[in-house]
C-alpha positions in Angstrom: -32.3 -2.1 35.1 -31.3 -2.8 38.7 -28.5 -4.8 37.4 -27.7 -2.4 35.0 -27.0 0.0 37.9 -23.1 -1.1 37.9 -20.6 -2.8 36.7 -19.7 0.1 35.0 -21.9 2.1 37.3 -24.5 3.4 34.6 -23.1 1.3 31.8 -27.3 1.2 30.8 -26.0 4.5 29.6 -23.4 4.5 27.3 -23.3 4.8 23.6 -23.1 1.0 23.1 -24.3 0.5 26.4 -26.5 -2.7 27.8 -30.0 -0.9 27.8 -32.8 -2.3 26.6 -32.9 -0.8 23.5 -29.3 -1.7 21.9 -30.0 -5.3 23.6 -33.0 -5.8 21.5 -31.8 -3.7 17.9 -28.0 -5.7 18.5 -30.6 -8.6 18.4 -32.7 -7.9 15.7 -29.5 -7.2 13.8 -28.2 -10.7 14.5 -31.1 -12.8 14.2 -31.2 -11.0 10.4 -27.4 -11.3 9.9 -28.1 -15.2 10.8 -31.5 -15.7 9.5 -30.6 -14.5 5.7 -27.4 -16.3 5.4 -24.9 -13.2 5.2 -22.8 -14.9 8.1 -22.1 -18.1 5.7 -20.5 -15.3 3.4 -17.9 -14.5 5.8 -15.0 -16.6 5.1 -15.4 -16.3 1.5 -14.9 -12.7 1.1 -12.0 -13.2 3.6 -10.1 -15.3 1.3 -11.5 -13.4 -1.3 -9.5 -10.0 0.4 -6.1 -11.8 1.1 -6.0 -13.0 -2.5 -6.9 -9.2 -4.1 -4.3 -7.3 -1.2 -0.9 -8.7 -2.4 1.5 -6.3 -3.0 5.0 -6.1 -2.1 4.9 -3.2 0.0 2.0 -5.0 2.3 3.9 -6.6 4.9 0.7 -9.1 6.0 -2.9 -9.1 5.8 -4.2 -10.5 9.3 -8.5 -11.4 9.8 -10.7 -12.0 11.6 -13.3 -12.7 9.4 -13.8 -9.0 7.9 -12.2 -7.2 10.8 -8.6 -6.9 9.0 -5.2 -4.8 9.3 -3.2 -4.1 6.1 0.5 -4.4 8.0 3.4 -1.3 6.2 6.3 -0.7 7.5 5.4 2.2 8.8 3.0 5.1 10.2 3.7 7.5 6.8 3.4 5.0 4.1 0.2 3.5 6.0 -1.4 7.0 6.5 0.0 7.7 2.4 -2.6 4.6 1.9 -5.1 5.6 4.0 -5.1 9.0 2.2 -5.1 7.6 -1.2 -8.1 5.3 -0.5 -10.3 8.4 1.3 -10.1 10.3 -2.2 -11.0 7.3 -4.0 -14.3 6.4 -1.9 -12.7 3.8 0.6 -12.6 4.8 3.7 -10.5 3.4 6.1 -8.4 4.4 9.0 -5.1 3.0 11.2 -5.6 1.5 14.6 -4.3 3.4 17.1 -2.4 0.1 18.7 -0.6 -0.2 15.3 -0.5 2.7 13.4 1.2 1.1 10.5 -1.7 -0.9 9.8 -4.6 -0.1 7.7 -7.7 -0.8 8.8 -10.6 -2.8 6.9 -14.1 -2.9 9.0 -16.7 -3.4 6.0 -20.2 -4.1 7.3 -20.6 -8.0 6.8 -23.7 -7.4 3.7 -21.3 -6.1 1.7 -21.1 -7.5 -2.1 -17.9 -9.1 -3.0 -17.6 -6.2 -6.0 -17.4 -4.0 -3.6 -15.0 -5.8 -1.4 -13.0 -6.4 -5.0 -13.1 -2.6 -5.7 -11.7 -1.5 -2.6 -8.9 -3.7 -2.6 -7.5 -2.5 -6.5 -7.8 1.1 -4.6 -5.2 -0.1 -2.1 -3.7 -2.0 -4.5 -3.1 1.1 -6.6 -2.6 3.3 -3.5 0.2 1.0 -3.1 1.6 1.1 -6.6 1.5 5.1 -6.2 3.8 5.3 -3.4 
Protein backbone atom coordinates (compact mmCIF):
# COMPACT_ATOMS: atom_id res chain seq x y z
CA UNK A 1 0.00 0.00 0.00
CA UNK A 2 2.96 2.34 0.51
CA UNK A 3 3.43 2.48 -3.27
CA UNK A 4 -0.14 3.74 -3.69
CA UNK A 5 0.17 6.73 -1.34
CA UNK A 6 1.51 9.25 -3.86
CA UNK A 7 1.61 10.03 -7.58
CA UNK A 8 -1.18 11.10 -7.04
CA UNK A 9 -1.50 11.57 -3.30
CA UNK A 10 -4.05 9.07 -2.00
CA UNK A 11 -4.77 8.01 -5.59
CA UNK A 12 -5.74 4.57 -4.29
CA UNK A 13 -8.96 5.93 -2.77
CA UNK A 14 -10.40 7.40 -5.96
CA UNK A 15 -13.43 5.87 -7.64
CA UNK A 16 -11.38 4.31 -10.41
CA UNK A 17 -8.07 4.34 -8.58
CA UNK A 18 -5.51 1.63 -8.18
CA UNK A 19 -6.52 0.05 -4.89
CA UNK A 20 -6.24 -3.75 -4.70
CA UNK A 21 -9.95 -4.49 -5.17
CA UNK A 22 -10.17 -2.36 -8.34
CA UNK A 23 -6.99 -3.92 -9.67
CA UNK A 24 -8.31 -7.44 -9.05
CA UNK A 25 -11.66 -6.60 -10.67
CA UNK A 26 -9.94 -5.00 -13.66
CA UNK A 27 -7.68 -8.00 -14.13
CA UNK A 28 -10.61 -10.43 -13.87
CA UNK A 29 -12.59 -8.38 -16.39
CA UNK A 30 -9.70 -8.22 -18.83
CA UNK A 31 -9.09 -11.98 -18.53
CA UNK A 32 -12.77 -12.72 -19.18
CA UNK A 33 -12.76 -10.51 -22.30
CA UNK A 34 -9.67 -12.29 -23.61
CA UNK A 35 -10.57 -15.85 -22.63
CA UNK A 36 -14.15 -15.69 -23.90
CA UNK A 37 -13.13 -14.25 -27.27
CA UNK A 38 -14.87 -10.88 -26.99
CA UNK A 39 -11.75 -8.98 -28.03
CA UNK A 40 -11.62 -10.94 -31.29
CA UNK A 41 -14.98 -9.42 -32.28
CA UNK A 42 -14.14 -5.75 -31.74
CA UNK A 43 -12.74 -5.04 -35.23
CA UNK A 44 -15.77 -6.64 -36.90
CA UNK A 45 -18.18 -4.64 -34.74
CA UNK A 46 -16.22 -1.44 -35.38
CA UNK A 47 -16.41 -2.03 -39.14
CA UNK A 48 -20.15 -2.74 -38.89
CA UNK A 49 -20.77 0.61 -37.20
CA UNK A 50 -18.68 2.45 -39.79
CA UNK A 51 -20.79 0.85 -42.53
CA UNK A 52 -24.11 1.60 -40.83
CA UNK A 53 -23.32 5.19 -39.81
CA UNK A 54 -23.44 6.67 -43.30
CA UNK A 55 -25.63 9.76 -43.74
CA UNK A 56 -25.34 13.17 -45.37
CA UNK A 57 -25.62 14.81 -41.92
CA UNK A 58 -22.65 12.83 -40.52
CA UNK A 59 -19.36 14.57 -41.29
CA UNK A 60 -17.12 11.76 -40.06
CA UNK A 61 -16.96 8.71 -37.82
CA UNK A 62 -13.70 8.31 -35.92
CA UNK A 63 -12.95 5.28 -33.81
CA UNK A 64 -10.56 3.26 -31.73
CA UNK A 65 -12.33 -0.07 -31.51
CA UNK A 66 -15.85 0.59 -30.25
CA UNK A 67 -15.01 4.00 -28.82
CA UNK A 68 -16.40 6.26 -31.50
CA UNK A 69 -17.07 9.89 -32.30
CA UNK A 70 -19.80 10.70 -34.82
CA UNK A 71 -19.20 14.25 -36.00
CA UNK A 72 -21.95 16.69 -36.96
CA UNK A 73 -21.81 20.29 -38.17
CA UNK A 74 -22.53 21.85 -34.78
CA UNK A 75 -23.34 21.20 -31.14
CA UNK A 76 -26.97 22.11 -31.76
CA UNK A 77 -27.23 19.53 -34.52
CA UNK A 78 -25.49 16.89 -32.41
CA UNK A 79 -27.72 17.65 -29.40
CA UNK A 80 -30.87 17.06 -31.46
CA UNK A 81 -29.54 13.67 -32.54
CA UNK A 82 -28.60 12.82 -28.94
CA UNK A 83 -32.02 13.83 -27.62
CA UNK A 84 -33.76 11.70 -30.25
CA UNK A 85 -31.51 8.73 -29.49
CA UNK A 86 -32.22 8.94 -25.77
CA UNK A 87 -35.99 8.92 -26.36
CA UNK A 88 -35.51 5.74 -28.41
CA UNK A 89 -33.39 3.98 -25.77
CA UNK A 90 -29.86 4.68 -27.06
CA UNK A 91 -27.84 6.27 -24.27
CA UNK A 92 -25.24 8.64 -25.64
CA UNK A 93 -23.79 12.08 -25.07
CA UNK A 94 -21.32 14.52 -26.58
CA UNK A 95 -17.66 15.01 -25.79
CA UNK A 96 -16.68 17.92 -23.56
CA UNK A 97 -13.75 18.66 -25.88
CA UNK A 98 -15.78 18.16 -29.09
CA UNK A 99 -19.38 19.14 -28.48
CA UNK A 100 -20.33 18.56 -32.13
CA UNK A 101 -19.49 14.84 -31.79
CA UNK A 102 -21.84 12.14 -30.52
CA UNK A 103 -20.09 9.61 -28.30
CA UNK A 104 -20.46 5.87 -28.81
CA UNK A 105 -18.91 3.63 -26.16
CA UNK A 106 -20.81 0.36 -25.85
CA UNK A 107 -19.63 -2.61 -23.82
CA UNK A 108 -17.33 -4.85 -25.84
CA UNK A 109 -19.69 -7.78 -25.37
CA UNK A 110 -22.55 -6.03 -27.16
CA UNK A 111 -24.17 -8.14 -29.88
CA UNK A 112 -24.13 -7.07 -33.54
CA UNK A 113 -27.95 -6.88 -33.64
CA UNK A 114 -27.84 -4.34 -30.80
CA UNK A 115 -25.24 -2.28 -32.66
CA UNK A 116 -27.35 -2.38 -35.83
CA UNK A 117 -30.40 -1.19 -33.87
CA UNK A 118 -28.45 1.66 -32.25
CA UNK A 119 -27.00 2.71 -35.62
CA UNK A 120 -30.45 2.67 -37.22
CA UNK A 121 -31.77 4.93 -34.46
CA UNK A 122 -28.89 7.38 -35.02
CA UNK A 123 -29.68 7.39 -38.76
CA UNK A 124 -33.42 7.89 -37.99
CA UNK A 125 -32.44 10.89 -35.87
CA UNK A 126 -30.43 12.30 -38.77
CA UNK A 127 -33.43 11.84 -41.06
CA UNK A 128 -35.58 13.83 -38.61
CA UNK A 129 -33.36 16.92 -38.79
